[in-house]
PDB file of N, H, CA, C and O in Angstrom:
ATOM      1  N   MET A   1      16.955 -12.895 -32.295  1.00  0.00           N
ATOM      2  CA  MET A   1      17.321 -12.170 -31.009  1.00  0.00           C
ATOM      3  C   MET A   1      17.095 -10.486 -31.870  1.00  0.00           C
ATOM      4  O   MET A   1      17.642 -10.445 -32.972  1.00  0.00           O
ATOM      5  N   ALA A   2      16.526  -9.480 -31.533  1.00  0.00           N
ATOM      6  H   ALA A   2      16.082  -9.513 -30.638  1.00  0.00           H
ATOM      7  CA  ALA A   2      15.862  -8.409 -32.472  1.00  0.00           C
ATOM      8  C   ALA A   2      17.422  -7.156 -31.821  1.00  0.00           C
ATOM      9  O   ALA A   2      17.923  -6.962 -30.713  1.00  0.00           O
ATOM     10  N   ASN A   3      17.640  -6.696 -32.964  1.00  0.00           N
ATOM     11  H   ASN A   3      17.233  -6.854 -33.864  1.00  0.00           H
ATOM     12  CA  ASN A   3      18.809  -5.778 -32.244  1.00  0.00           C
ATOM     13  C   ASN A   3      18.234  -4.668 -31.187  1.00  0.00           C
ATOM     14  O   ASN A   3      17.085  -4.293 -30.956  1.00  0.00           O
ATOM     15  N   PRO A   4      19.523  -4.292 -30.633  1.00  0.00           N
ATOM     16  CA  PRO A   4      19.114  -3.148 -29.886  1.00  0.00           C
ATOM     17  C   PRO A   4      18.672  -1.897 -30.158  1.00  0.00           C
ATOM     18  O   PRO A   4      18.035  -1.300 -29.290  1.00  0.00           O
ATOM     19  N   PHE A   5      18.967  -1.219 -31.563  1.00  0.00           N
ATOM     20  H   PHE A   5      19.484  -1.703 -32.269  1.00  0.00           H
ATOM     21  CA  PHE A   5      18.332  -0.229 -31.880  1.00  0.00           C
ATOM     22  C   PHE A   5      16.723  -0.115 -31.929  1.00  0.00           C
ATOM     23  O   PHE A   5      16.063   0.795 -31.426  1.00  0.00           O
ATOM     24  N   GLU A   6      16.096  -1.532 -32.834  1.00  0.00           N
ATOM     25  H   GLU A   6      16.631  -2.271 -33.242  1.00  0.00           H
ATOM     26  CA  GLU A   6      15.072  -1.615 -32.766  1.00  0.00           C
ATOM     27  C   GLU A   6      14.182  -2.148 -31.419  1.00  0.00           C
ATOM     28  O   GLU A   6      12.956  -2.042 -31.374  1.00  0.00           O
ATOM     29  N   PHE A   7      14.673  -2.502 -30.767  1.00  0.00           N
ATOM     30  H   PHE A   7      15.669  -2.588 -30.804  1.00  0.00           H
ATOM     31  CA  PHE A   7      14.358  -2.479 -29.255  1.00  0.00           C
ATOM     32  C   PHE A   7      13.915  -1.501 -28.513  1.00  0.00           C
ATOM     33  O   PHE A   7      12.777  -1.474 -28.045  1.00  0.00           O
ATOM     34  N   LEU A   8      14.637  -0.766 -28.376  1.00  0.00           N
ATOM     35  H   LEU A   8      15.562  -0.787 -28.757  1.00  0.00           H
ATOM     36  CA  LEU A   8      14.532   0.434 -28.260  1.00  0.00           C
ATOM     37  C   LEU A   8      13.476   1.742 -28.633  1.00  0.00           C
ATOM     38  O   LEU A   8      13.131   2.609 -27.830  1.00  0.00           O
ATOM     39  N   GLN A   9      13.040   1.638 -30.146  1.00  0.00           N
ATOM     40  H   GLN A   9      13.320   0.934 -30.798  1.00  0.00           H
ATOM     41  CA  GLN A   9      12.477   1.399 -30.889  1.00  0.00           C
ATOM     42  C   GLN A   9      10.838   1.563 -30.544  1.00  0.00           C
ATOM     43  O   GLN A   9      10.017   2.466 -30.708  1.00  0.00           O
ATOM     44  N   GLN A  10      10.791  -0.262 -29.785  1.00  0.00           N
ATOM     45  H   GLN A  10      11.458  -0.995 -29.652  1.00  0.00           H
ATOM     46  CA  GLN A  10       9.768  -1.104 -29.995  1.00  0.00           C
ATOM     47  C   GLN A  10       9.482  -0.056 -28.748  1.00  0.00           C
ATOM     48  O   GLN A  10       8.467   0.639 -28.757  1.00  0.00           O
ATOM     49  N   VAL A  11      10.545   0.016 -27.567  1.00  0.00           N
ATOM     50  H   VAL A  11      11.370  -0.549 -27.560  1.00  0.00           H
ATOM     51  CA  VAL A  11       9.995   0.428 -25.759  1.00  0.00           C
ATOM     52  C   VAL A  11       9.695   1.807 -25.900  1.00  0.00           C
ATOM     53  O   VAL A  11       8.896   2.246 -25.072  1.00  0.00           O
ATOM     54  N   ARG A  12      10.317   2.914 -27.082  1.00  0.00           N
ATOM     55  H   ARG A  12      10.966   2.558 -27.754  1.00  0.00           H
ATOM     56  CA  ARG A  12       9.667   4.196 -27.144  1.00  0.00           C
ATOM     57  C   ARG A  12       8.032   4.144 -27.598  1.00  0.00           C
ATOM     58  O   ARG A  12       7.234   4.982 -27.177  1.00  0.00           O
ATOM     59  N   SER A  13       7.745   3.330 -28.277  1.00  0.00           N
ATOM     60  H   SER A  13       8.394   2.650 -28.620  1.00  0.00           H
ATOM     61  CA  SER A  13       6.529   3.180 -29.225  1.00  0.00           C
ATOM     62  C   SER A  13       5.676   2.699 -27.846  1.00  0.00           C
ATOM     63  O   SER A  13       4.932   3.555 -27.368  1.00  0.00           O
ATOM     64  N   GLU A  14       5.736   1.396 -27.185  1.00  0.00           N
ATOM     65  H   GLU A  14       6.341   0.701 -27.573  1.00  0.00           H
ATOM     66  CA  GLU A  14       5.026   1.544 -26.011  1.00  0.00           C
ATOM     67  C   GLU A  14       4.712   2.414 -24.833  1.00  0.00           C
ATOM     68  O   GLU A  14       3.612   2.514 -24.289  1.00  0.00           O
ATOM     69  N   ALA A  15       5.670   2.947 -24.553  1.00  0.00           N
ATOM     70  H   ALA A  15       6.564   2.866 -24.995  1.00  0.00           H
ATOM     71  CA  ALA A  15       5.752   4.024 -23.356  1.00  0.00           C
ATOM     72  C   ALA A  15       4.691   5.106 -24.205  1.00  0.00           C
ATOM     73  O   ALA A  15       3.666   5.495 -23.646  1.00  0.00           O
ATOM     74  N   SER A  16       4.941   5.423 -25.206  1.00  0.00           N
ATOM     75  H   SER A  16       5.774   5.107 -25.660  1.00  0.00           H
ATOM     76  CA  SER A  16       3.823   6.346 -25.914  1.00  0.00           C
ATOM     77  C   SER A  16       2.835   6.223 -25.843  1.00  0.00           C
ATOM     78  O   SER A  16       2.117   7.206 -26.027  1.00  0.00           O
ATOM     79  N   LYS A  17       2.286   5.007 -25.550  1.00  0.00           N
ATOM     80  H   LYS A  17       2.870   4.209 -25.400  1.00  0.00           H
ATOM     81  CA  LYS A  17       0.940   4.301 -25.415  1.00  0.00           C
ATOM     82  C   LYS A  17       0.256   4.705 -23.896  1.00  0.00           C
ATOM     83  O   LYS A  17      -0.900   4.726 -23.475  1.00  0.00           O
ATOM     84  N   VAL A  18       1.494   4.992 -23.347  1.00  0.00           N
ATOM     85  H   VAL A  18       2.434   4.975 -23.689  1.00  0.00           H
ATOM     86  CA  VAL A  18       0.869   4.635 -22.043  1.00  0.00           C
ATOM     87  C   VAL A  18       0.253   6.004 -21.131  1.00  0.00           C
ATOM     88  O   VAL A  18       0.661   7.156 -20.989  1.00  0.00           O
ATOM     89  N   THR A  19      -0.846   5.302 -20.643  1.00  0.00           N
ATOM     90  H   THR A  19      -1.177   4.366 -20.758  1.00  0.00           H
ATOM     91  CA  THR A  19      -1.970   6.706 -20.352  1.00  0.00           C
ATOM     92  C   THR A  19      -1.438   7.490 -18.887  1.00  0.00           C
ATOM     93  O   THR A  19      -1.476   6.833 -17.847  1.00  0.00           O
ATOM     94  N   TRP A  20      -1.039   8.646 -18.869  1.00  0.00           N
ATOM     95  H   TRP A  20      -1.009   9.180 -19.714  1.00  0.00           H
ATOM     96  CA  TRP A  20      -0.447   8.669 -17.041  1.00  0.00           C
ATOM     97  C   TRP A  20      -1.242   9.432 -16.556  1.00  0.00           C
ATOM     98  O   TRP A  20      -1.791  10.385 -17.109  1.00  0.00           O
ATOM     99  N   PRO A  21      -1.343   9.104 -15.610  1.00  0.00           N
ATOM    100  CA  PRO A  21      -2.327   9.600 -14.176  1.00  0.00           C
ATOM    101  C   PRO A  21      -2.367  11.363 -14.523  1.00  0.00           C
ATOM    102  O   PRO A  21      -1.345  11.911 -14.937  1.00  0.00           O
ATOM    103  N   THR A  22      -3.533  12.074 -14.324  1.00  0.00           N
ATOM    104  H   THR A  22      -4.363  11.629 -13.988  1.00  0.00           H
ATOM    105  CA  THR A  22      -2.791  13.492 -14.048  1.00  0.00           C
ATOM    106  C   THR A  22      -2.410  13.780 -12.467  1.00  0.00           C
ATOM    107  O   THR A  22      -2.136  12.901 -11.650  1.00  0.00           O
ATOM    108  N   ARG A  23      -2.453  15.254 -12.199  1.00  0.00           N
ATOM    109  H   ARG A  23      -2.676  15.969 -12.862  1.00  0.00           H
ATOM    110  CA  ARG A  23      -1.506  15.463 -10.812  1.00  0.00           C
ATOM    111  C   ARG A  23      -2.973  15.301  -9.585  1.00  0.00           C
ATOM    112  O   ARG A  23      -2.972  14.949  -8.406  1.00  0.00           O
ATOM    113  N   ARG A  24      -3.982  15.684 -10.399  1.00  0.00           N
ATOM    114  H   ARG A  24      -3.983  15.970 -11.357  1.00  0.00           H
ATOM    115  CA  ARG A  24      -5.054  15.946  -9.280  1.00  0.00           C
ATOM    116  C   ARG A  24      -4.990  14.021  -8.872  1.00  0.00           C
ATOM    117  O   ARG A  24      -4.606  13.576  -7.790  1.00  0.00           O
ATOM    118  N   GLU A  25      -5.389  13.318  -9.856  1.00  0.00           N
ATOM    119  H   GLU A  25      -5.701  13.680 -10.735  1.00  0.00           H
ATOM    120  CA  GLU A  25      -5.988  11.731  -9.765  1.00  0.00           C
ATOM    121  C   GLU A  25      -4.523  11.310  -8.983  1.00  0.00           C
ATOM    122  O   GLU A  25      -4.732  10.417  -8.162  1.00  0.00           O
ATOM    123  N   THR A  26      -3.015  11.761  -9.047  1.00  0.00           N
ATOM    124  H   THR A  26      -2.845  12.486  -9.714  1.00  0.00           H
ATOM    125  CA  THR A  26      -2.121  11.412  -8.499  1.00  0.00           C
ATOM    126  C   THR A  26      -1.958  11.764  -6.698  1.00  0.00           C
ATOM    127  O   THR A  26      -1.334  11.189  -5.806  1.00  0.00           O
ATOM    128  N   LEU A  27      -2.879  13.027  -6.717  1.00  0.00           N
ATOM    129  H   LEU A  27      -3.385  13.494  -7.442  1.00  0.00           H
ATOM    130  CA  LEU A  27      -2.667  13.600  -5.238  1.00  0.00           C
ATOM    131  C   LEU A  27      -4.035  12.562  -4.649  1.00  0.00           C
ATOM    132  O   LEU A  27      -3.711  11.981  -3.613  1.00  0.00           O
ATOM    133  N   ILE A  28      -5.475  12.240  -5.121  1.00  0.00           N
ATOM    134  H   ILE A  28      -5.738  12.712  -5.963  1.00  0.00           H
ATOM    135  CA  ILE A  28      -5.911  11.691  -4.919  1.00  0.00           C
ATOM    136  C   ILE A  28      -5.706  10.513  -3.920  1.00  0.00           C
ATOM    137  O   ILE A  28      -5.736  10.431  -2.692  1.00  0.00           O
ATOM    138  N   THR A  29      -5.480   9.610  -4.963  1.00  0.00           N
ATOM    139  H   THR A  29      -5.455   9.676  -5.961  1.00  0.00           H
ATOM    140  CA  THR A  29      -4.744   8.462  -4.702  1.00  0.00           C
ATOM    141  C   THR A  29      -3.800   8.116  -3.617  1.00  0.00           C
ATOM    142  O   THR A  29      -3.753   7.115  -2.901  1.00  0.00           O
ATOM    143  N   THR A  30      -2.952   9.325  -3.666  1.00  0.00           N
ATOM    144  H   THR A  30      -2.990  10.138  -4.248  1.00  0.00           H
ATOM    145  CA  THR A  30      -1.971   9.065  -2.445  1.00  0.00           C
ATOM    146  C   THR A  30      -2.732   9.459  -1.307  1.00  0.00           C
ATOM    147  O   THR A  30      -2.781   8.649  -0.381  1.00  0.00           O
ATOM    148  N   GLY A  31      -3.317  10.513  -1.195  1.00  0.00           N
ATOM    149  H   GLY A  31      -3.276  11.171  -1.947  1.00  0.00           H
ATOM    150  CA  GLY A  31      -4.239  10.668   0.343  1.00  0.00           C
ATOM    151  C   GLY A  31      -4.891   9.384   0.575  1.00  0.00           C
ATOM    152  O   GLY A  31      -4.770   8.696   1.589  1.00  0.00           O
ATOM    153  N   LEU A  32      -5.621   9.115  -0.496  1.00  0.00           N
ATOM    154  H   LEU A  32      -5.719   9.674  -1.319  1.00  0.00           H
ATOM    155  CA  LEU A  32      -6.668   7.439   0.146  1.00  0.00           C
ATOM    156  C   LEU A  32      -5.691   6.299   1.141  1.00  0.00           C
ATOM    157  O   LEU A  32      -5.937   5.678   2.175  1.00  0.00           O
ATOM    158  N   VAL A  33      -4.254   6.413   0.067  1.00  0.00           N
ATOM    159  H   VAL A  33      -4.054   6.917  -0.773  1.00  0.00           H
ATOM    160  CA  VAL A  33      -3.388   5.379   0.565  1.00  0.00           C
ATOM    161  C   VAL A  33      -2.795   5.776   1.879  1.00  0.00           C
ATOM    162  O   VAL A  33      -2.665   4.810   2.631  1.00  0.00           O
ATOM    163  N   ILE A  34      -2.335   7.105   2.453  1.00  0.00           N
ATOM    164  H   ILE A  34      -2.441   7.890   1.842  1.00  0.00           H
ATOM    165  CA  ILE A  34      -2.193   7.679   3.498  1.00  0.00           C
ATOM    166  C   ILE A  34      -3.444   7.221   4.928  1.00  0.00           C
ATOM    167  O   ILE A  34      -3.355   6.505   5.926  1.00  0.00           O
ATOM    168  N   LEU A  35      -4.585   8.116   4.305  1.00  0.00           N
ATOM    169  H   LEU A  35      -4.657   8.698   3.495  1.00  0.00           H
ATOM    170  CA  LEU A  35      -6.210   7.319   5.512  1.00  0.00           C
ATOM    171  C   LEU A  35      -6.250   6.433   5.419  1.00  0.00           C
ATOM    172  O   LEU A  35      -6.936   5.917   6.302  1.00  0.00           O
ATOM    173  N   LEU A  36      -5.531   5.248   4.206  1.00  0.00           N
ATOM    174  H   LEU A  36      -4.974   5.667   3.488  1.00  0.00           H
ATOM    175  CA  LEU A  36      -5.920   3.336   4.767  1.00  0.00           C
ATOM    176  C   LEU A  36      -4.875   3.261   5.832  1.00  0.00           C
ATOM    177  O   LEU A  36      -5.034   2.937   7.009  1.00  0.00           O
ATOM    178  N   VAL A  37      -4.065   3.525   5.378  1.00  0.00           N
ATOM    179  H   VAL A  37      -3.936   3.789   4.422  1.00  0.00           H
ATOM    180  CA  VAL A  37      -2.644   3.207   5.897  1.00  0.00           C
ATOM    181  C   VAL A  37      -2.949   3.558   7.369  1.00  0.00           C
ATOM    182  O   VAL A  37      -2.675   2.622   8.121  1.00  0.00           O
ATOM    183  N   VAL A  38      -3.375   4.506   7.900  1.00  0.00           N
ATOM    184  H   VAL A  38      -3.597   5.266   7.289  1.00  0.00           H
ATOM    185  CA  VAL A  38      -3.453   5.241   9.045  1.00  0.00           C
ATOM    186  C   VAL A  38      -4.453   4.151   9.456  1.00  0.00           C
ATOM    187  O   VAL A  38      -3.950   3.158   9.979  1.00  0.00           O
ATOM    188  N   ALA A  39      -5.855   4.173   9.297  1.00  0.00           N
ATOM    189  H   ALA A  39      -6.264   4.980   8.872  1.00  0.00           H
ATOM    190  CA  ALA A  39      -6.806   3.583   9.531  1.00  0.00           C
ATOM    191  C   ALA A  39      -6.613   2.499   9.717  1.00  0.00           C
ATOM    192  O   ALA A  39      -7.394   2.033  10.547  1.00  0.00           O
ATOM    193  N   SER A  40      -5.704   1.614   9.215  1.00  0.00           N
ATOM    194  H   SER A  40      -5.070   1.992   8.541  1.00  0.00           H
ATOM    195  CA  SER A  40      -5.364  -0.156   9.160  1.00  0.00           C
ATOM    196  C   SER A  40      -4.429  -0.287  10.036  1.00  0.00           C
ATOM    197  O   SER A  40      -4.220  -1.385  10.550  1.00  0.00           O
ATOM    198  N   SER A  41      -3.478   1.157  10.457  1.00  0.00           N
ATOM    199  H   SER A  41      -3.648   2.050  10.039  1.00  0.00           H
ATOM    200  CA  SER A  41      -2.229   0.598  11.795  1.00  0.00           C
ATOM    201  C   SER A  41      -3.361   1.593  13.249  1.00  0.00           C
ATOM    202  O   SER A  41      -2.713   1.672  14.292  1.00  0.00           O
ATOM    203  N   LEU A  42      -4.491   2.112  13.331  1.00  0.00           N
ATOM    204  H   LEU A  42      -5.017   2.047  12.483  1.00  0.00           H
ATOM    205  CA  LEU A  42      -5.464   1.833  14.523  1.00  0.00           C
ATOM    206  C   LEU A  42      -5.934   0.878  14.462  1.00  0.00           C
ATOM    207  O   LEU A  42      -5.967   0.355  15.576  1.00  0.00           O
ATOM    208  N   PHE A  43      -6.545   0.040  13.390  1.00  0.00           N
ATOM    209  H   PHE A  43      -6.517   0.465  12.486  1.00  0.00           H
ATOM    210  CA  PHE A  43      -7.082  -0.830  13.774  1.00  0.00           C
ATOM    211  C   PHE A  43      -5.960  -2.098  15.004  1.00  0.00           C
ATOM    212  O   PHE A  43      -6.109  -2.415  16.184  1.00  0.00           O
ATOM    213  N   PHE A  44      -4.969  -2.464  14.006  1.00  0.00           N
ATOM    214  H   PHE A  44      -4.848  -2.206  13.047  1.00  0.00           H
ATOM    215  CA  PHE A  44      -4.235  -3.126  14.551  1.00  0.00           C
ATOM    216  C   PHE A  44      -3.540  -3.175  15.850  1.00  0.00           C
ATOM    217  O   PHE A  44      -2.917  -4.106  16.361  1.00  0.00           O
ATOM    218  N   VAL A  45      -3.873  -1.476  16.462  1.00  0.00           N
ATOM    219  H   VAL A  45      -4.379  -0.720  16.047  1.00  0.00           H
ATOM    220  CA  VAL A  45      -3.410  -0.767  17.361  1.00  0.00           C
ATOM    221  C   VAL A  45      -4.378  -1.544  18.728  1.00  0.00           C
ATOM    222  O   VAL A  45      -4.070  -2.087  19.789  1.00  0.00           O
ATOM    223  N   ALA A  46      -5.742  -1.225  17.975  1.00  0.00           N
ATOM    224  H   ALA A  46      -5.992  -0.784  17.113  1.00  0.00           H
ATOM    225  CA  ALA A  46      -6.678  -1.625  18.960  1.00  0.00           C
ATOM    226  C   ALA A  46      -6.922  -3.142  19.342  1.00  0.00           C
ATOM    227  O   ALA A  46      -7.187  -3.657  20.428  1.00  0.00           O
ATOM    228  N   VAL A  47      -6.742  -3.686  18.075  1.00  0.00           N
ATOM    229  H   VAL A  47      -6.527  -3.268  17.192  1.00  0.00           H
ATOM    230  CA  VAL A  47      -6.849  -5.430  18.205  1.00  0.00           C
ATOM    231  C   VAL A  47      -5.705  -5.666  19.057  1.00  0.00           C
ATOM    232  O   VAL A  47      -5.866  -6.268  20.119  1.00  0.00           O
ATOM    233  N   ASP A  48      -4.437  -5.206  18.658  1.00  0.00           N
ATOM    234  H   ASP A  48      -4.306  -4.718  17.795  1.00  0.00           H
ATOM    235  CA  ASP A  48      -3.405  -5.706  19.690  1.00  0.00           C
ATOM    236  C   ASP A  48      -3.151  -5.498  21.588  1.00  0.00           C
ATOM    237  O   ASP A  48      -2.589  -6.059  22.528  1.00  0.00           O
ATOM    238  N   GLN A  49      -4.035  -4.252  21.272  1.00  0.00           N
ATOM    239  H   GLN A  49      -4.492  -3.796  20.508  1.00  0.00           H
ATOM    240  CA  GLN A  49      -3.908  -3.518  22.829  1.00  0.00           C
ATOM    241  C   GLN A  49      -5.075  -4.630  23.578  1.00  0.00           C
ATOM    242  O   GLN A  49      -5.002  -5.042  24.735  1.00  0.00           O
ATOM    243  N   SER A  50      -6.352  -5.036  22.373  1.00  0.00           N
ATOM    244  H   SER A  50      -6.411  -4.700  21.432  1.00  0.00           H
ATOM    245  CA  SER A  50      -7.500  -6.194  22.937  1.00  0.00           C
ATOM    246  C   SER A  50      -6.739  -7.173  23.685  1.00  0.00           C
ATOM    247  O   SER A  50      -6.550  -7.150  24.901  1.00  0.00           O
ATOM    248  N   ILE A  51      -6.467  -7.730  23.151  1.00  0.00           N
ATOM    249  H   ILE A  51      -6.621  -7.748  22.163  1.00  0.00           H
ATOM    250  CA  ILE A  51      -5.254  -8.795  22.939  1.00  0.00           C
ATOM    251  C   ILE A  51      -5.057  -9.156  24.026  1.00  0.00           C
ATOM    252  O   ILE A  51      -5.441 -10.126  24.680  1.00  0.00           O
ATOM    253  N   ARG A  52      -4.058  -7.838  24.328  1.00  0.00           N
ATOM    254  H   ARG A  52      -3.747  -7.050  23.797  1.00  0.00           H
ATOM    255  CA  ARG A  52      -3.257  -7.814  25.509  1.00  0.00           C
ATOM    256  C   ARG A  52      -3.770  -7.649  26.328  1.00  0.00           C
ATOM    257  O   ARG A  52      -2.954  -7.835  27.232  1.00  0.00           O
ATOM    258  N   LEU A  53      -4.852  -7.343  26.825  1.00  0.00           N
ATOM    259  H   LEU A  53      -5.515  -7.193  26.091  1.00  0.00           H
ATOM    260  CA  LEU A  53      -5.594  -6.932  27.952  1.00  0.00           C
ATOM    261  C   LEU A  53      -6.452  -8.032  28.592  1.00  0.00           C
ATOM    262  O   LEU A  53      -6.785  -8.042  29.777  1.00  0.00           O
ATOM    263  N   ILE A  54      -6.804  -9.046  27.587  1.00  0.00           N
ATOM    264  H   ILE A  54      -6.534  -9.038  26.624  1.00  0.00           H
ATOM    265  CA  ILE A  54      -7.670 -10.233  27.263  1.00  0.00           C
ATOM    266  C   ILE A  54      -6.471 -11.163  28.035  1.00  0.00           C
ATOM    267  O   ILE A  54      -6.616 -11.572  29.187  1.00  0.00           O
ATOM    268  N   LEU A  55      -5.599 -11.354  27.440  1.00  0.00           N
ATOM    269  H   LEU A  55      -5.481 -11.022  26.504  1.00  0.00           H
ATOM    270  CA  LEU A  55      -4.583 -12.671  28.193  1.00  0.00           C
ATOM    271  C   LEU A  55      -3.784 -12.131  29.321  1.00  0.00           C
ATOM    272  O   LEU A  55      -3.219 -12.914  30.083  1.00  0.00           O
ATOM    273  N   GLY A  56      -3.676 -10.528  29.521  1.00  0.00           N
ATOM    274  H   GLY A  56      -4.136  -9.892  28.902  1.00  0.00           H
ATOM    275  CA  GLY A  56      -3.228 -10.246  30.739  1.00  0.00           C
ATOM    276  C   GLY A  56      -3.851 -10.566  32.070  1.00  0.00           C
ATOM    277  O   GLY A  56      -3.263 -10.735  33.139  1.00  0.00           O
ATOM    278  N   PHE A  57      -5.566 -10.637  31.744  1.00  0.00           N
ATOM    279  H   PHE A  57      -6.043 -10.500  30.876  1.00  0.00           H
ATOM    280  CA  PHE A  57      -6.238 -11.215  32.552  1.00  0.00           C
ATOM    281  C   PHE A  57      -6.828 -12.347  33.026  1.00  0.00           C
ATOM    282  O   PHE A  57      -7.238 -12.649  34.147  1.00  0.00           O
ATOM    283  N   ILE A  58      -6.791 -13.125  31.615  1.00  0.00           N
ATOM    284  H   ILE A  58      -6.458 -12.879  30.704  1.00  0.00           H
ATOM    285  CA  ILE A  58      -7.016 -14.391  31.618  1.00  0.00           C
ATOM    286  C   ILE A  58      -5.242 -14.850  32.549  1.00  0.00           C
ATOM    287  O   ILE A  58      -5.187 -15.947  33.105  1.00  0.00           O
ATOM    288  N   LEU A  59      -4.444 -14.254  32.577  1.00  0.00           N
ATOM    289  H   LEU A  59      -4.488 -13.363  32.125  1.00  0.00           H
ATOM    290  CA  LEU A  59      -2.884 -15.020  33.200  1.00  0.00           C
ATOM    291  C   LEU A  59      -2.802 -14.349  34.784  1.00  0.00           C
ATOM    292  O   LEU A  59      -1.996 -14.840  35.574  1.00  0.00           O
ATOM    293  N   THR A  60      -3.539 -13.385  35.139  1.00  0.00           N
ATOM    294  H   THR A  60      -4.194 -12.986  34.497  1.00  0.00           H
ATOM    295  CA  THR A  60      -3.870 -13.085  36.667  1.00  0.00           C
ATOM    296  C   THR A  60      -4.565 -13.737  36.998  1.00  0.00           C
ATOM    297  O   THR A  60      -4.304 -13.808  38.198  1.00  0.00           O
ATOM    298  N   LEU A  61      -5.655 -14.576  36.753  1.00  0.00           N
ATOM    299  H   LEU A  61      -5.868 -14.518  35.778  1.00  0.00           H
ATOM    300  CA  LEU A  61      -6.754 -14.996  37.440  1.00  0.00           C
ATOM    301  C   LEU A  61      -6.058 -16.996  38.026  1.00  0.00           C
ATOM    302  O   LEU A  61      -6.593 -17.738  38.850  1.00  0.00           O
ATOM    303  N   GLY A  62      -4.756 -17.265  37.181  1.00  0.00           N
ATOM    304  H   GLY A  62      -4.321 -16.662  36.512  1.00  0.00           H
ATOM    305  CA  GLY A  62      -4.580 -18.000  37.459  1.00  0.00           C
ATOM    306  C   GLY A  62      -3.112 -18.549  38.843  1.00  0.00           C
ATOM    307  O   GLY A  62      -2.583 -19.513  39.397  1.00  0.00           O
ATOM    308  N   LYS A  63      -3.116 -16.958  38.725  1.00  0.00           N
ATOM    309  H   LYS A  63      -3.546 -16.175  38.275  1.00  0.00           H
ATOM    310  CA  LYS A  63      -2.177 -16.928  40.179  1.00  0.00           C
ATOM    311  C   LYS A  63      -2.909 -16.916  42.049  1.00  0.00           C
ATOM    312  O   LYS A  63      -2.142 -16.894  43.012  1.00  0.00           O
TER     313      LYS A  63
END
């Protein structure tokens, strides 16, 4: 088992190799995520309402 000081040096060395995204890349990615969340939400609302209407129609046929 390595000593804690050596471990921290290795962690710092590996962290310096990380390529961080630019501000522009972060904003674009965030915008795409928000757009996809809204689109999928609208899709699932539409599917849910369609199923509700279809089942409501089927259930009224039995009365």
